[in-house]
Structure formats: C-alpha cells, structure tokens
C-alpha positions in Angstrom: 0.0 0.0 0.0 2.8 2.4 0.9 4.4 1.8 -2.5 1.3 2.8 -4.4 1.0 6.0 -2.4 4.7 6.9 -3.2 4.2 6.1 -6.8 1.0 8.2 -7.0 3.0 11.1 -5.6 5.7 10.7 -8.2 3.4 11.4 -11.2 2.1 14.5 -12.8 2.4 17.7 -10.7 3.9 15.7 -7.8 6.8 14.7 -10.0 7.3 18.2 -11.2 7.2 19.5 -7.6 9.9 17.0 -6.5 12.1 17.9 -9.5 11.8 21.6 -8.7 12.7 21.0 -5.1 15.7 18.9 -6.2 16.9 21.6 -8.5 16.5 24.2 -5.8 18.4 21.9 -3.4 21.3 21.6 -5.9 21.3 25.3 -6.7 21.2 26.4 -3.0 23.8 23.8 -2.0 26.2 24.9 -4.7 25.7 28.6 -4.1 26.0 28.3 -0.3 29.1 26.0 -0.5 31.0 28.5 -2.8 29.9 31.5 -0.6 30.9 29.8 2.7 34.2 28.5 1.4 35.3 31.6 -0.5 33.7 34.6 1.2 32.1 33.7 4.5 33.7 36.6 6.3 32.1 39.1 3.9 28.5 38.2 4.9 28.2 35.4 7.4 24.5 35.9 8.1 23.5 35.8 4.4 25.8 32.8 3.6 24.6 30.9 6.7 21.0 31.5 5.5 21.9 30.2 2.1 23.3 27.1 3.7 20.2 26.7 5.8 18.0 27.1 2.7 20.0 24.3 1.0 19.4 22.0 4.0 15.7 22.8 4.0 15.4 22.1 0.2 17.3 18.8 0.6 15.1 17.7 3.5 11.9 18.8 1.7 12.9 16.9 -1.4 13.5 13.7 0.5 10.4 14.1 2.5 8.2 14.7 -0.5 9.7 11.6 -2.2 9.0 9.5 0.9 5.8 11.2 2.1 3.9 8.0 1.8 6.1 6.3 4.4 5.4 6.8 8.2 6.7 10.1 9.6 7.9 11.6 6.3 4.6 13.3 5.6 5.0 15.3 8.8 8.6 16.0 8.0 7.5 17.4 4.7 5.0 19.7 6.3 7.5 20.9 8.9 10.3 21.5 6.3 8.0 23.3 3.9 6.3 25.5 6.5 9.8 26.4 7.8 10.8 27.2 4.2 7.8 29.5 3.7 8.4 31.3 7.0 12.1 31.7 6.1 11.3 33.2 2.7 8.8 35.6 4.2 11.0 36.7 7.1 14.3 37.0 5.1 12.5 38.6 2.2 10.9 41.2 4.4 14.1 41.9 6.3 16.1 42.1 3.1 13.8 44.9 1.9 13.5 46.7 5.2 17.0 46.3 6.7 19.2 45.3 3.7 22.4 46.2 5.6 21.7 43.3 8.0 22.8 40.8 5.4 25.7 42.3 3.4 25.0 40.1 0.4 22.0 38.2 -1.0 20.9 34.8 0.2 18.7 32.3 -1.6 15.6 33.8 0.2 16.6 37.5 -0.1 14.0 39.7 -1.7 11.6 36.7 -1.6 13.9 34.7 -3.9 14.2 37.3 -6.6 17.6 35.9 -7.6 15.8 32.6 -8.3 12.9 34.1 -10.2 10.7 34.1 -7.0 10.6 30.3 -7.1 11.5 30.3 -3.3 8.3 32.2 -2.6 6.0 30.2 -4.8 7.4 26.7 -4.2 6.4 26.3 -0.5 2.9 27.4 -1.4 2.7 24.8 -4.1 4.3 22.2 -1.7 1.8 22.9 1.0 -1.1 22.7 -1.4 0.2 19.4 -2.7 0.6 17.9 0.8 -2.9 19.0 1.7 -4.5 17.4 -1.4 -2.4 14.2 -1.2 -2.5 13.0 2.3 -1.4 9.4 2.8 -4.1 7.0 3.8 -4.0 6.1 7.5 -3.8 2.3 8.1 -6.8 1.0 10.0 
C-alpha cells in the first residue's frame, strides 16, 4: 500500500514539484558552498541563511519523495512551513533592513535571484501535501 502512495506522488504535478525541489536543493547547496568557502567573512548571516535554505530544500525533497512512508509526511509539512516562514522573514528583512545581510541569500527579496521560485514553491508544496494526504492504516 505504501508503495502505491509513493508512486502516486511521483506522477504529474507531484513529480514536477519534487524535481523543482531537487533543482533548488542543488542550486542552493552549490551557491552556499561557494559562498561559505570563499567569502564567508564578507556576509556570514547571508551565507549561513543560504546554507540553511540548502538543507531545507534537501530535506523537503527527501520528505516529498518519501511522504507515503510513516513520519515523512509530517517531516515534509515541517520543512515546507519552515521554508515559507524563512522566505517571508528573510524577504521582508532584506527589503526593510538590507544592511543586515551584506550580500544576498537564496531567500533575499523573496527569492528574486531565483525568479521568485522560493516564494511560490512552498505554497505549491503545502497545497500538494494538503491534497495528497497518505491513507491512515486501519
């Protein structure tokens, strides 16, 4: 039964959602790695936030892939809600107190450097989770 739930998630929009999360995980991981290794002292808060975003995208990707398995659905909810709160807080602060960051992070200006995908993605992820709850075993 769990296998069919996982397979159902990996079709259509669910597959696209997982692919976009995986691409964001790769992009944020690469960006944060280079920033932290080469220029961490220039903007430690911004680069730490980029690293945190990378971890969240990796966790969300894994959780969405495994959301039909026990516990992973909850992990997906927590990761994606955290992502949305992060994008909203960092986006707002980057507009109101830009000197706080020094340089842009993945979530700065609501993800403007990533074509606002960081702002739209968690909304889509939460919608997907809400409409594709795993069946509870009786």
